[in-house]
N, C-alpha and C positions, 0 to 999 in steps of 0.2 A: 283792504278790499274797497271796491266801489260798489255802492248799492243804488240801484235805480228801480223805482216802483212806477210801472206804467199802467195807466187807465186807458179805456178805449179811445179817448180823444185828447189826452194830455199826459204830461209827465207829472206824477204826484210828488215825488222827491227824487233828488239826485245828490247823494252824499258820498264823500270820499273819506278815506282813513277810517273805515269801519273795522272794529276789532273783532266783532262776532255778530252773527245773525241767528235767531231762533224762530222757527216757523212751525206751523201745525199742518199735518196731513190727516187723512182719515185713519191712519194707523198710529197716530201719536205725534208728538213734537220731536224735532231734531235740530241740532245746532251745526252751524258752519263757522269754521275758523279759517284764517287766511291760507293756510297750506293744505287744506282738505282737498281731496280729489274732486275733479269736476263731476257734477251730477245734475239730474233733472228730477223735480218732484211735483206732483199734483197737490196743490194746497187746498185745505178745507177752510171754511169760514172760521175765523178765530183771530187771535192776537199774534202779530209779528213783532218781535223785539229786535232792535239793533243797538249796538253800543259803540260810542266813539270816546276818545279822551276828552274832547271839548264838551260834548253834550251829555255824556253819561249814557244811561239806558233810556231809550225812547220806545214807546209802544204805539203801534198802529193797528186798528181794527181793519182786517181785510176780508173781502169776500173770496169765494173760491177762485182759483187761478192756477198759474204755473210759475215755478221758481227754476231758474237755470243758473248754475254756477259754472263759469268758464274762466279759468285762470283767476285773476284778481277781480273779475267782474261778477256781480250777482244781479241778475235781472229778474224782477217779479212782475208778472202781468196778471192783473185782477180786474174784475168788473167795477168794484167799488172799494174805496178806502176812506177811513176816517182817522184823523190824528187827534190826540188829546192827551191830557196829563192825568186825568182821573181814571184809574183802571176799572172801577166799577161801572162808570159811564160807558167806557169802551166795551166792556163785556156785555152790558145791556144792549148796546148798539148791535153787536154781533148776534145776540140771541133774538132780538125783536125785529131788527131791520133786515139783516141779511138772510137769516133763516126763514123768517115770515115771508119775505119777498120771494124766496125760492119756491115756497109752497104756492104762492099766487101765480108765479110764472108757470109752474107745472100745470095748474088748473087752466090757465089761459092757453097753453100749448095743447092740452087735451081738447078744449073747445074748438080751437082752430083746426085740429086734425079731424074732428067730427064734421065740421063745416066743409073742409076740403073733400072728404070722402063722400059726403052728400052731393056736393057739386059735381064731382067726377061721375057718380052713379047716375045723376040726372042727365049729364052730358052724354054718357054712353047710351042711355035709354032714348034720347033724341036721335042719335045717329042710327040706332037699330029700328026706330019706330017709324 
């Protein structure tokens, strides 16, 4: 298989001859082998594992995103990804950086929604006033 991990503004990795991929969803982890049927999955923040003969097992911390398997190609599109060799550091990155940032983003979106609603309310009051 060919594995490509895409970030919003760059290609994070592009690896060929991948023997297997293991990814995490909100419902648990699942594995992909070369002859598995095509599929699409929504990824949860966690560790993505892929294995090749040359590199062995490689772990990457990924943020939430989407995985698409189409024939021999596996495309993963995520907001953030961190490569590393120490599994505890990668797990720490997932728990503290990705999950914590998601909470901050939700708070920021809530504040922005309130500001937009207030702006629209004032604009409507000016038009009727």
